[in-house]
C-alpha positions as CSV (number, residue, x, y, z in Angstrom):
1,M,-205.6,-32.7,-17.9
2,T,-204.7,-33.8,-21.0
3,S,-207.1,-32.1,-23.7
4,T,-208.3,-34.4,-27.2
5,P,-207.6,-32.6,-30.4
6,A,-209.3,-31.3,-32.5
7,C,-210.4,-33.3,-35.7
8,I,-212.7,-33.6,-38.8
9,T,-215.9,-35.2,-37.6
10,A,-217.7,-34.7,-40.7
11,V,-217.2,-34.6,-44.4
12,D,-220.5,-33.5,-45.8
13,T,-221.4,-33.4,-49.9
14,Y,-223.5,-32.1,-52.2
15,D,-224.9,-32.3,-55.9
16,I,-225.4,-28.8,-56.7
17,R,-226.5,-28.0,-60.6
18,F,-227.0,-24.7,-61.8
19,P,-229.5,-24.3,-65.0
20,T,-227.0,-22.5,-67.4
21,S,-228.1,-24.9,-70.5
22,R,-231.5,-22.8,-70.8
23,E,-229.6,-19.1,-72.1
24,L,-226.8,-21.5,-74.3
25,D,-224.4,-19.9,-71.2
26,G,-220.8,-22.3,-71.3
27,S,-222.1,-23.6,-75.1
28,D,-219.0,-25.1,-77.0
29,A,-218.2,-27.6,-79.8
30,M,-218.0,-30.2,-77.3
31,N,-220.6,-29.1,-75.1
32,P,-223.4,-27.5,-76.7
33,D,-225.8,-27.5,-73.4
34,P,-223.9,-27.6,-70.4
35,D,-225.7,-27.4,-67.0
36,Y,-222.7,-26.4,-64.9
37,S,-222.3,-27.9,-61.7
38,A,-220.2,-28.3,-58.5
39,A,-219.2,-31.9,-56.9
40,Y,-218.7,-30.3,-53.5
41,V,-217.4,-30.9,-50.2
42,V,-217.7,-29.3,-46.7
43,L,-215.2,-30.7,-44.0
44,R,-216.8,-29.8,-40.7
45,T,-214.3,-29.9,-37.2
46,D,-215.2,-29.8,-33.8
47,A,-212.7,-27.4,-33.1
48,D,-213.4,-24.2,-31.3
49,D,-212.7,-21.6,-33.8
50,G,-215.9,-23.1,-36.4
51,H,-213.9,-22.8,-39.3
52,E,-214.8,-25.3,-42.3
53,G,-213.1,-26.4,-45.6
54,H,-214.8,-26.2,-48.9
55,G,-213.9,-27.5,-51.7
56,F,-215.4,-28.7,-55.1
57,T,-214.3,-30.1,-58.4
58,F,-216.4,-28.4,-62.0
59,T,-218.8,-31.0,-64.6
60,I,-221.5,-29.8,-66.8
61,G,-224.8,-31.3,-65.1
62,R,-225.2,-35.2,-65.8
63,G,-222.6,-37.4,-63.8
64,N,-221.9,-35.0,-61.2
65,D,-223.7,-37.1,-59.2
66,V,-220.6,-40.0,-60.1
67,Q,-218.4,-37.4,-59.3
68,V,-219.8,-36.3,-56.0
69,A,-219.9,-40.7,-55.1
70,A,-216.2,-40.5,-55.8
71,I,-215.9,-37.8,-53.5
72,D,-217.9,-39.8,-51.0
73,A,-215.3,-43.0,-51.4
74,L,-213.0,-40.3,-49.8
75,R,-214.8,-40.3,-46.6
76,A,-213.0,-42.2,-44.1
77,H,-209.8,-41.6,-45.0
78,V,-210.5,-38.1,-43.4
79,L,-212.5,-38.5,-40.8
80,G,-210.6,-38.7,-37.0
81,R,-207.9,-36.5,-38.7
82,P,-206.2,-33.7,-36.2
83,V,-207.3,-30.9,-37.7
84,D,-203.8,-28.7,-36.9
85,A,-202.0,-31.6,-38.1
86,L,-203.6,-31.6,-41.1
87,C,-203.5,-27.8,-42.1
88,A,-199.5,-28.2,-41.2
89,D,-199.2,-30.0,-44.1
90,P,-202.1,-30.4,-46.1
91,G,-199.5,-32.8,-48.8
92,S,-200.3,-35.8,-46.4
93,L,-203.4,-35.9,-47.0
94,N,-202.8,-35.6,-50.5
95,R,-200.2,-38.2,-50.7
96,D,-202.3,-40.7,-48.5
97,L,-204.6,-40.2,-51.0
98,I,-202.9,-40.7,-53.9
99,G,-200.7,-43.6,-52.6
100,D,-203.6,-45.7,-51.9
101,S,-203.2,-48.6,-54.0
102,Q,-207.0,-49.2,-54.3
103,L,-207.9,-46.0,-55.1
104,R,-204.8,-45.7,-57.3
105,W,-206.4,-48.7,-59.1
106,L,-209.4,-46.4,-60.6
107,G,-206.7,-43.6,-62.2
108,P,-204.1,-43.8,-61.3
109,E,-203.8,-40.3,-60.9
110,K,-206.3,-39.1,-63.5
111,G,-210.5,-39.2,-63.6
112,V,-213.2,-39.0,-61.7
113,M,-211.5,-40.1,-58.5
114,H,-207.9,-38.1,-58.8
115,M,-210.5,-34.9,-58.9
116,A,-212.4,-35.9,-55.9
117,I,-208.8,-36.2,-54.5
118,G,-208.6,-32.4,-55.7
119,A,-211.5,-31.3,-54.1
120,V,-210.9,-32.7,-50.7
121,V,-207.2,-31.8,-50.6
122,N,-209.0,-27.3,-51.5
123,A,-211.4,-28.2,-49.0
124,V,-208.0,-28.9,-46.0
125,W,-206.5,-25.6,-47.8
126,D,-209.7,-23.4,-47.8
127,L,-209.7,-24.7,-44.1
128,A,-206.1,-24.2,-43.2
129,A,-205.7,-20.8,-45.1
130,K,-209.1,-20.0,-42.6
131,R,-207.3,-21.1,-39.7
132,A,-204.2,-18.7,-40.0
133,H,-206.8,-16.1,-41.1
134,K,-205.8,-15.2,-44.7
135,P,-206.5,-15.4,-48.2
136,L,-204.9,-18.8,-49.6
137,W,-202.8,-17.2,-52.1
138,R,-201.4,-15.1,-49.7
139,L,-200.9,-18.3,-47.0
140,L,-198.9,-19.8,-50.3
141,A,-197.0,-16.2,-51.0
142,D,-195.9,-16.1,-47.1
143,A,-194.9,-19.1,-47.0
144,E,-190.7,-20.7,-46.5
145,P,-189.3,-22.4,-49.8
146,E,-188.3,-25.1,-47.6
147,W,-191.8,-26.0,-46.8
148,L,-193.1,-25.5,-49.6
149,V,-191.3,-28.0,-51.9
150,S,-192.5,-30.5,-49.1
151,Q,-196.0,-30.2,-50.7
152,V,-194.8,-31.1,-53.9
153,D,-194.8,-34.6,-55.4
154,F,-191.8,-34.9,-57.8
155,R,-192.5,-38.1,-58.5
156,Y,-192.5,-38.8,-62.2
157,I,-191.0,-35.3,-63.0
158,A,-187.5,-35.3,-61.1
159,D,-186.1,-36.2,-64.5
160,A,-187.4,-32.3,-65.8
161,L,-187.2,-30.3,-62.2
162,T,-185.9,-31.8,-58.7
163,P,-186.5,-30.7,-55.5
164,E,-183.4,-28.7,-55.7
165,D,-185.1,-27.3,-58.9
166,A,-187.8,-26.3,-56.4
167,L,-186.4,-24.4,-54.2
168,A,-184.4,-22.5,-56.0
169,L,-186.6,-21.7,-58.0
170,L,-188.8,-20.5,-55.0
171,R,-185.8,-19.2,-53.4
172,E,-185.5,-16.9,-56.4
173,G,-188.8,-15.9,-56.4
174,R,-189.1,-14.0,-53.1
175,R,-186.8,-11.3,-54.0
176,G,-189.2,-8.4,-54.7
177,A,-192.2,-10.1,-52.9
178,A,-193.2,-7.8,-50.9
179,E,-193.1,-5.3,-53.3
180,R,-195.2,-6.9,-56.0
181,I,-198.4,-8.1,-53.5
182,A,-198.6,-4.4,-53.1
183,K,-199.0,-3.8,-56.7
184,L,-201.4,-6.9,-56.5
185,R,-203.4,-4.8,-53.8
186,V,-203.6,-1.5,-56.1
187,R,-204.3,-3.2,-59.4
188,G,-205.1,-6.9,-59.4
189,Y,-204.5,-9.4,-61.8
190,P,-205.0,-8.9,-65.4
191,A,-208.0,-11.0,-67.0
192,Y,-209.2,-11.8,-70.1
193,T,-213.4,-12.7,-70.6
194,T,-214.9,-15.8,-72.6
195,S,-218.5,-14.2,-71.8
196,P,-218.7,-12.7,-75.4
197,G,-217.4,-15.7,-77.0
198,W,-220.2,-18.8,-76.4
199,L,-221.2,-21.0,-79.3
200,G,-224.2,-21.1,-79.1
201,Y,-225.0,-17.1,-79.2
202,S,-225.7,-15.0,-82.1
203,D,-223.7,-13.1,-84.1
204,E,-225.3,-10.1,-82.8
205,K,-224.8,-10.8,-78.8
206,L,-221.4,-11.9,-79.5
207,T,-220.4,-8.0,-81.0
208,R,-222.3,-6.5,-78.5
209,L,-220.9,-8.8,-75.7
210,A,-217.4,-8.1,-77.6
211,R,-217.8,-4.4,-77.5
212,Q,-219.1,-3.9,-74.2
213,A,-215.6,-6.2,-73.2
214,V,-213.6,-3.8,-74.5
215,A,-215.3,-1.0,-72.5
216,D,-214.9,-3.0,-69.5
217,G,-211.4,-2.9,-69.4
218,F,-210.3,-6.5,-70.5
219,T,-207.2,-6.4,-73.4
220,Q,-208.4,-10.0,-74.9
221,I,-211.6,-12.1,-75.7
222,K,-212.0,-15.6,-76.5
223,L,-214.3,-17.5,-78.6
224,K,-215.2,-20.9,-78.8
225,V,-214.9,-22.5,-82.7
226,G,-214.9,-25.7,-84.0
227,A,-218.6,-26.9,-85.3
228,D,-218.8,-25.4,-88.6
229,L,-215.1,-23.3,-90.4
230,D,-218.1,-20.9,-92.1
231,D,-219.4,-20.1,-88.9
232,D,-216.3,-19.6,-87.2
233,V,-215.0,-17.6,-90.2
234,R,-218.1,-15.1,-89.5
235,R,-218.1,-14.9,-85.9
236,M,-214.2,-14.3,-86.2
237,K,-214.4,-11.6,-88.7
238,A,-217.1,-10.0,-86.9
239,A,-215.2,-10.3,-83.3
240,R,-212.1,-8.4,-84.5
241,A,-214.5,-6.3,-86.5
242,A,-215.9,-5.4,-83.4
243,V,-213.4,-5.0,-81.0
244,G,-210.1,-3.8,-83.8
245,P,-206.5,-4.6,-84.6
246,D,-204.9,-4.1,-81.1
247,I,-207.8,-6.1,-78.6
248,R,-206.5,-10.0,-78.7
249,I,-209.0,-12.5,-79.6
250,A,-207.9,-16.2,-78.9
251,V,-209.9,-19.5,-80.0
252,D,-211.1,-22.3,-78.3
253,A,-211.7,-25.8,-79.9
254,N,-212.4,-27.7,-77.0
255,Q,-210.8,-30.6,-78.2
256,R,-212.8,-30.8,-81.2
257,W,-210.3,-31.7,-84.1
258,N,-207.6,-34.4,-85.1
259,V,-204.1,-33.1,-85.5
260,D,-204.6,-32.0,-89.5
261,E,-208.0,-30.8,-88.9
262,A,-206.7,-28.1,-86.1
263,I,-204.0,-27.0,-88.5
264,E,-206.5,-26.4,-91.7
265,W,-209.0,-24.9,-89.0
266,T,-206.6,-22.7,-87.6
267,R,-204.6,-21.5,-90.7
268,A,-208.2,-20.3,-92.3
269,L,-208.7,-18.1,-88.6
270,A,-205.3,-16.9,-89.1
271,A,-206.4,-13.7,-91.6
272,Y,-208.1,-12.3,-88.2
273,D,-204.8,-12.8,-85.6
274,P,-206.2,-15.5,-82.9
275,H,-204.0,-14.8,-80.1
276,W,-203.7,-18.8,-79.5
277,I,-206.0,-21.5,-80.3
278,E,-206.9,-23.6,-77.2
279,E,-207.1,-27.4,-76.9
280,P,-206.7,-28.1,-80.2
281,T,-207.1,-31.9,-79.8
282,S,-207.2,-34.8,-77.5
283,P,-205.4,-33.1,-74.1
284,D,-203.8,-36.6,-74.1
285,D,-202.0,-36.5,-77.7
286,I,-198.7,-34.7,-75.9
287,L,-196.9,-35.3,-80.1
288,G,-199.8,-33.8,-81.5
289,H,-199.8,-30.6,-80.0
290,A,-196.5,-30.4,-80.7
291,A,-196.9,-31.0,-84.9
292,I,-200.0,-27.8,-84.1
293,R,-197.2,-25.6,-82.6
294,K,-195.0,-26.0,-85.3
295,A,-197.3,-26.1,-88.3
296,V,-199.5,-22.6,-86.7
297,A,-197.0,-20.6,-85.6
298,P,-197.2,-17.7,-84.8
299,V,-200.8,-18.2,-83.8
300,Q,-200.1,-19.9,-80.0
301,V,-201.2,-22.7,-78.6
302,A,-202.5,-23.2,-75.3
303,T,-203.7,-26.5,-73.0
304,G,-204.3,-27.3,-69.8
305,E,-207.9,-27.4,-69.0
306,H,-208.8,-31.1,-69.8
307,V,-204.4,-32.3,-68.6
308,Q,-205.0,-35.1,-66.0
309,N,-202.1,-34.7,-64.3
310,R,-198.5,-33.7,-63.9
311,I,-196.6,-36.0,-65.8
312,V,-198.5,-35.0,-68.6
313,F,-198.0,-31.0,-68.1
314,K,-194.3,-32.5,-67.7
315,Q,-194.2,-33.4,-71.3
316,L,-196.0,-31.0,-73.0
317,L,-192.9,-28.4,-71.8
318,Q,-190.0,-31.4,-71.9
319,V,-190.8,-31.4,-76.2
320,G,-192.2,-28.2,-76.7
321,A,-195.5,-29.0,-77.4
322,I,-197.1,-25.8,-76.2
323,D,-197.0,-21.3,-75.7
324,V,-199.0,-21.6,-73.1
325,L,-199.9,-23.4,-70.5
326,Q,-203.8,-23.3,-68.7
327,I,-203.5,-24.6,-65.3
328,D,-207.3,-25.6,-63.5
329,A,-208.0,-25.5,-60.0
330,A,-209.8,-28.6,-59.8
331,R,-209.2,-30.9,-62.8
332,V,-205.7,-31.9,-61.0
333,G,-205.6,-33.0,-57.5
334,G,-205.4,-30.1,-55.8
335,V,-203.5,-27.3,-55.0
336,N,-200.5,-29.8,-54.5
337,E,-200.5,-30.9,-57.8
338,N,-201.0,-27.5,-59.3
339,L,-198.3,-26.5,-57.0
340,A,-195.6,-29.0,-59.0
341,I,-197.8,-27.8,-62.8
342,L,-196.8,-24.2,-61.7
343,L,-193.1,-25.2,-60.6
344,L,-193.0,-27.5,-64.3
345,A,-193.8,-23.6,-66.1
346,A,-191.4,-21.8,-63.7
347,H,-188.9,-24.2,-65.2
348,F,-189.7,-24.4,-68.6
349,Q,-190.4,-20.0,-69.1
350,V,-193.7,-21.4,-70.3
351,P,-196.8,-18.0,-68.8
352,V,-198.8,-20.2,-67.2
353,C,-203.2,-18.3,-68.3
354,P,-205.5,-20.4,-66.3
355,H,-208.7,-22.0,-67.2
356,A,-211.8,-20.7,-65.3
357,G,-215.3,-19.5,-65.5
358,G,-216.9,-22.9,-64.6
359,V,-218.7,-22.9,-61.0
360,G,-216.2,-21.1,-59.0
361,L,-213.3,-21.8,-61.1
362,C,-212.6,-18.5,-61.3
363,E,-212.9,-17.6,-57.3
364,L,-209.8,-20.8,-56.6
365,V,-207.9,-20.1,-59.3
366,Q,-207.0,-16.1,-58.7
367,H,-205.2,-17.5,-55.9
368,L,-203.1,-19.7,-57.7
369,S,-202.0,-17.4,-60.4
370,M,-201.4,-14.2,-57.6
371,F,-198.8,-16.5,-55.6
372,D,-197.2,-17.5,-58.5
373,Y,-197.0,-13.5,-59.6
374,A,-196.1,-12.4,-56.0
375,A,-193.1,-15.5,-55.0
376,L,-192.6,-17.4,-57.9
377,S,-192.6,-16.7,-61.5
378,G,-192.7,-12.4,-60.0
379,T,-194.4,-11.4,-63.2
380,T,-197.4,-10.9,-65.6
381,E,-196.2,-10.4,-68.7
382,H,-197.8,-12.5,-71.4
383,R,-200.1,-13.9,-68.5
384,V,-204.1,-13.7,-68.3
385,I,-206.7,-15.4,-65.8
386,E,-209.9,-16.2,-67.8
387,Y,-212.8,-14.5,-66.5
388,V,-216.7,-15.6,-67.4
389,D,-219.4,-14.1,-65.6
390,H,-221.7,-16.3,-64.4
391,L,-222.8,-17.9,-61.1
392,H,-220.4,-15.8,-58.9
393,D,-223.3,-14.2,-57.0
394,H,-223.4,-17.9,-55.0
395,F,-220.5,-17.2,-53.2
396,L,-219.7,-15.5,-50.1
397,D,-216.2,-14.0,-51.3
398,P,-217.1,-13.7,-55.4
399,V,-213.9,-12.8,-57.4
400,L,-214.3,-8.8,-58.4
401,V,-213.3,-7.9,-61.9
402,V,-211.9,-3.8,-61.9
403,D,-210.4,-2.7,-65.4
404,G,-210.0,-6.1,-67.1
405,H,-208.1,-7.3,-63.9
406,Y,-209.2,-9.8,-60.8
407,S,-209.2,-7.7,-57.6
408,T,-207.0,-9.2,-55.0
409,P,-209.0,-11.3,-52.7
410,T,-208.8,-10.5,-48.9
411,A,-211.0,-12.6,-47.1
412,P,-209.0,-15.7,-45.4
413,G,-209.3,-19.0,-47.1
414,F,-209.8,-20.0,-50.9
415,S,-213.1,-18.4,-51.3
416,A,-214.5,-21.3,-52.2
417,T,-217.6,-21.2,-49.8
418,M,-221.1,-21.7,-51.0
419,R,-223.8,-19.5,-50.6
420,P,-226.4,-21.8,-48.2
421,E,-229.3,-20.4,-49.6
422,S,-227.9,-21.2,-53.1
423,M,-227.2,-24.6,-52.1
424,A,-230.1,-25.6,-50.7
425,R,-231.9,-23.8,-54.2
426,Y,-229.5,-26.1,-56.0
427,T,-228.9,-28.6,-54.4
428,Y,-230.1,-31.6,-56.9
429,P,-232.8,-33.1,-57.5
430,G,-234.3,-31.8,-54.2
431,G,-233.5,-28.4,-53.6
432,G,-235.9,-26.0,-54.4
433,Y,-235.4,-24.8,-57.9
434,W,-235.0,-28.5,-59.3
435,A,-238.0,-29.7,-57.5
436,A,-240.2,-27.0,-58.8
437,E,-238.7,-28.1,-62.5
438,S,-239.6,-31.5,-61.9
439,A,-243.0,-31.0,-60.4
440,G,-243.7,-28.6,-63.7
441,Q,-242.8,-31.6,-66.3
442,A,-245.0,-33.6,-64.9
443,R,-247.9,-31.2,-64.8
444,Q,-246.9,-30.1,-68.6
445,A,-247.1,-34.6,-68.7
446,R,-250.4,-35.1,-67.2
447,Q,-251.8,-32.1,-69.5
448,K,-250.4,-34.0,-72.6
449,G,-252.0,-37.3,-71.3
450,A,-255.4,-35.4,-70.3
451,A,-255.3,-34.0,-74.0
452,A,-254.6,-36.9,-75.6
């Protein structure tokens, strides 16, 4: 008697929001009052092992419900898929979702729909790694180069990187992988922190947290800039005085400026030795980034947090527009597309310093950087992963940073599983926290009405 193969039986979604705006955590020139949020998805199966696939994409509050609705729209494409086949070839789902003509019309390969695809695809990789009893970085590092190449969509990038190029990079990347994996286990992966530099923080808080970051072993911090030039010069001067000349200070404008403004502003900060200027203008402006890079050197130019897909990254690399490439685990179409971007960066020999810090982004992106070190680029030189000390306690497998380094994850999966109690408390609008806040606001409104 032939048994029925295990399948995906449910695709459950959640609108989860954290009230980070209360303390101005995450504030920058473009986003003054963010409530860090996750459009969250859980893939459930009828397999005997009981494993689930968890994934999400990051937003900053209002509109998270729109992102959840986009994930909901993918449900019919996922339900009923055989688990074994899906985990053996996550690229099959990636290709089907991106290739669906009606879904594609909503992008193509950009925006809310593409991020929804990324959340679902990442959940599949989480499920695959759990079933393989490996953390995701190790699943990727142990994979055969030919299989990894099969997971990459080379459409639109083959003029810069062919499958043959990628295979050669991955085969070369396997040399010495065992030794690098052993080093990762002992030392971890270098990190930098943005925790001191949120734009809403006072100068006192900035300098206190900057000094603490150095004491904690970080050799790089980052400041948000772009709202007021005089304020930025003052804050940069204070930060430099706090950390001394040997600690790198990156600055991040979060797309605030036109090209000419970016050049002027960065030159005004140059006296305090900024390591890089991040997102100086629109992430879609490839030639603008190239012009800024030429004008502000030796200050480096970094971008990628909001770059929509591998095609834009390809062009940024082709014209030499960036010194530092910043992948984001939840902005593009999931692990498969990030593999393509990592391969492009290795091909053009540009270091990758991932964006992280939002809900769960540190947890996810550490796996991609550790795979890159172990089995692709083979180096951590000029490479650091962003770290922000926010919201990690809401995950079952939170990141651990020791002496300025990410400790290597050992639990199977993509480190994406959120604690059930956190989900119950912060699901919007009916979770415990938001329901209590809503009741409090209603009570205050009644009191004001009575007083009037």
